[in-house]
C-alpha positions as a Python dict, from the first residue, in 0.01 Angstrom:
ca = {
    (1, 'M'): (0, 0, 0),
    (2, 'K'): (65, 140, -341),
    (3, 'L'): (370, 362, -384),
    (4, 'L'): (333, 678, -587),
    (5, 'K'): (607, 637, -843),
    (6, 'N'): (458, 877, -1098),
    (7, 'R'): (377, 1160, -864),
    (8, 'K'): (257, 1492, -1004),
    (9, 'G'): (268, 1831, -838),
    (10, 'L'): (500, 2002, -595),
    (11, 'T'): (588, 1917, -241),
    (12, 'L'): (563, 2180, 29),
    (13, 'I'): (943, 2219, 41),
    (14, 'E'): (965, 2275, -336),
    (15, 'L'): (689, 2533, -317),
    (16, 'L'): (861, 2717, -32),
    (17, 'I'): (1189, 2726, -226),
    (18, 'V'): (1014, 2879, -529),
    (19, 'V'): (847, 3143, -307),
    (20, 'I'): (1181, 3230, -142),
    (21, 'I'): (1353, 3267, -480),
    (22, 'L'): (1074, 3490, -612),
    (23, 'G'): (1091, 3701, -296),
    (24, 'A'): (1466, 3745, -334),
    (25, 'L'): (1428, 3851, -698),
    (26, 'A'): (1157, 4101, -605),
    (27, 'A'): (1377, 4244, -328),
    (28, 'I'): (1648, 4307, -587),
    (29, 'A'): (1424, 4442, -865),
    (30, 'I'): (1191, 4682, -680),
    (31, 'P'): (1456, 4929, -552),
    (32, 'R'): (1614, 4943, -898),
    (33, 'M'): (1280, 5027, -1058),
    (34, 'S'): (1228, 5307, -807),
    (35, 'Q'): (1577, 5443, -872),
    (36, 'N'): (1520, 5430, -1250),
    (37, 'S'): (1200, 5629, -1212),
    (38, 'T'): (1380, 5902, -1018),
    (39, 'T'): (1661, 5917, -1273),
    (40, 'A'): (1412, 5938, -1560),
    (41, 'K'): (1235, 6233, -1395),
    (42, 'Q'): (1565, 6415, -1343),
    (43, 'R'): (1666, 6364, -1704),
    (44, 'A'): (1327, 6476, -1834),
    (45, 'C'): (1355, 6793, -1624),
    (46, 'Q'): (1707, 6859, -1756),
    (47, 'T'): (1576, 6819, -2112),
    (48, 'N'): (1298, 7070, -2039),
    (49, 'L'): (1552, 7316, -1896),
    (50, 'S'): (1777, 7279, -2200),
    (51, 'T'): (1484, 7332, -2437),
    (52, 'M'): (1361, 7641, -2253),
    (53, 'N'): (1709, 7794, -2236),
    (54, 'T'): (1760, 7732, -2609),
    (55, 'Q'): (1426, 7892, -2694),
    (56, 'I'): (1503, 8193, -2474),
    (57, 'E'): (1832, 8244, -2657),
    (58, 'L'): (1652, 8207, -2991),
    (59, 'Y'): (1394, 8465, -2884),
    (60, 'N'): (1674, 8704, -2787),
    (61, 'A'): (1847, 8651, -3122),
    (62, 'N'): (1521, 8718, -3311),
    (63, 'N'): (1393, 9013, -3107),
    (64, 'G'): (1699, 9168, -2943),
    (65, 'T'): (1545, 9149, -2594),
    (66, 'W'): (1523, 8884, -2324),
    (67, 'P'): (1170, 8749, -2268),
    (68, 'T'): (1000, 8665, -1943),
    (69, 'L'): (944, 8296, -1878),
    (70, 'N'): (568, 8337, -1913),
    (71, 'A'): (602, 8526, -2241),
    (72, 'I'): (824, 8263, -2401),
    (73, 'T'): (633, 7955, -2280),
    (74, 'T'): (296, 8093, -2393),
    (75, 'D'): (426, 8192, -2738),
    (76, 'A'): (313, 7922, -2984),
    (77, 'N'): (610, 8001, -3209),
    (78, 'Y'): (850, 7878, -2942),
    (79, 'F'): (635, 7627, -2748),
    (80, 'P'): (349, 7505, -2971),
    (81, 'N'): (245, 7243, -2714),
    (82, 'G'): (245, 7485, -2422),
    (83, 'A'): (484, 7531, -2134),
    (84, 'P'): (689, 7230, -2026),
    (85, 'A'): (613, 7097, -1678),
    (86, 'C'): (861, 6946, -1436),
    (87, 'P'): (785, 6574, -1398),
    (88, 'S'): (856, 6602, -1024),
    (89, 'S'): (618, 6899, -980),
    (90, 'G'): (901, 7149, -951),
    (91, 'V'): (868, 7514, -1050),
    (92, 'Y'): (1069, 7663, -1335),
    (93, 'T'): (1205, 8015, -1280),
    (94, 'L'): (1401, 8249, -1505),
    (95, 'S'): (1696, 8437, -1356),
    (96, 'G'): (1695, 8803, -1450),
    (97, 'T'): (2074, 8826, -1427),
    (98, 'T'): (2180, 8516, -1621),
    (99, 'N'): (1867, 8471, -1836),
    (100, 'R'): (1877, 8099, -1760),
    (101, 'V'): (1591, 7878, -1641),
    (102, 'S'): (1630, 7663, -1331),
    (103, 'C'): (1407, 7413, -1151),
    (104, 'S'): (1316, 7434, -783),
    (105, 'I'): (1372, 7060, -739),
    (106, 'H'): (1642, 6957, -986),
    (107, 'G'): (1841, 7278, -1001),
    (108, 'S'): (1981, 7395, -1332),
}
């Protein structure tokens, strides 16, 4: 009987250990990726809110009146690429008392 001194390949135990390690790494990484996606959407929405509020104040400074949300977001002078959309499918609304935009999902 010839002994295999120069064996090549992996044993079943070695393969199982590699699979277990990869599974543990995936269990750590996947929730973090999901959390990062949620955080990115919140920050993108906050950036949209800040931009819209700044443009509303600029419109007021230029015209002396407060615009409606539709009027400001459809004006190519203030939003040349069109109205911003919430990345989480929220709805932006303009308060008539504070003249500030808020999001139905992420607040203000």
